[in-house]
N, C-alpha and C positions, 0 to 999 in steps of 0.2 A: 570129352571122354572122362569116364570115371577112373580115379586112381585106385589103387589097392586099398586105401583107407576109406573109400566110398565117397570122397570129396570130389568135386568137379574137376579140379586140377591141382597140381602140386604148387607149393610156395616157391620153389625155384623157378618154375615156369612163370608164375605171377611177377616175380621179381624181374625176370628177363624181359617180359612184356613192358613192365614199367620203365625199365632202363632204356629200351628201344624208343618208347613214346617220348621220354625225356630228351633223348638225342634229337628226335625229329623237332620237338618244340624248341630246343636250344638252337637248332639251325635257323629256324624262323625268327627267333629272338634276335640272333646276330644279323641276319639278312635284312630284317624290317625294323630294327631298332624298337623292339617291343619292351614295355616296362616289365619288371620282374613279376608283378602280380598277374600279368597276362601270360607270362611263361608258365606259372603254376597252374592257372586255369586251363591253358592249352594242354599241359601234360595230363591233368586229371581227366579232361574230355577224351583225349586219345586213348588213355588207358582204359577208361570205362567202355568206349566203343569196341576195343579189342576183345572184350568179354561177351559181346552179343552172341556170336556163334555158340559159345559154351552154353549160355542160358537156353538158347533155342534147342540144343541137343538134349539138355536136361529135361525140358518140357516134353519133348518128342518121345523120350525113352522112359518117362516116369510111369510107374504102375499106379493107375488111377483107381483100380478096383479096391485097393486097401483104404481108400479115402471115403467110402460110403457113397460114391456116386459113380456112374458109368463114365468111361473114357469118351472123349469127344469123337465123333464119327471121323473116319479116315477121309481125306479129301479125295474127290473124284479124279481119276486120271483123265488126261486129255484124250478125247476119242481117237484123234488121228494126229500124228506127228508130221509136220510138213517135211518133205524130203529136201535134201540139200543137193544143189548141183555141184559137179566136180568133173575133173579130167583125170583119167588114170595115168599115173606116171610110172608105176612099176607094180608087177604082180609076182609074188613069191609063193607059189603053191606049196612048196616044201615047209616053209615057215608059217603058212596060212596067214599071210599078211598082204596088205594092199596099200600102196602109196598114192594118195589122192591130193590134188591141188583143188581145194574146196572153198566154197563161199561160207558165209556166216552159218554156223550150226546153232539154230535158235534154241533148241531144247537144252543144249549144253552151255549156251551163252559164249560160244568160242568164235573168235574172229576168223576171217579168211586166212588161210595159210596152206602149206604143203606139209603133209605128215603121214606117217605110217600108222595104219590101223590093223588090229587083229580082226578076223572075220568070225562070225558066229558059227557058220558051217563052211567047210571047204567047197561045197557045191556053189556058193556065191562066186567063187573065183572062176569057175568054168565058163561063165557068161561073158567075161570081159577080157580085153587085151589093152596093152599100152596105147595111149592116144584116144581111147574111147570117151565119149562124153556120157556121163552117168548121173543118176539121182540116187541118193542113199539116205538111210537113217543110221544114226550112231547113238549109242548109249554108253554109259560108264558103270557097268555092274562091277562091284568090288574094286573100284578104282582103276580099272583097265578100259581104255577106249576100245570100242568094238563096233564094227559095222554089222547091223542086224538085218538090214534089207539093202538090196542093191539091184538096180535095173538100168538098162540102156535108155539114154534120153532119145526122144523122137525128134 
């Protein structure tokens, strides 16, 4: 994220990340009897790896038109997202949520678990009841997990 000054992140955040990485490296130094120069190297590696998502965000949001060349073409979206199998544990029509015990959600890289999802439209809840075996698609628009498609398994 860009800070108010236009830089990729604030110095306090960078310091916090460096301290966390140092603590991780210190733990391994103590546990594995590492020499001090290995401790410094491990700290530097962990700190630099923590900045990768920031750099990716900067490149994805950069205005390429001001650089005299066109922006890279947008990556093509996957044609069809594989549906995830689940069992309905609870349906709350008033809150427009559904609790699902689901398998791996590949497009979100989410492991199997039981959790509550918002639904894209309340009409999706009309099709199901507790105990039904279903297949669903989930997305995370604006950071909110949401079921976008839901159908009974055959």
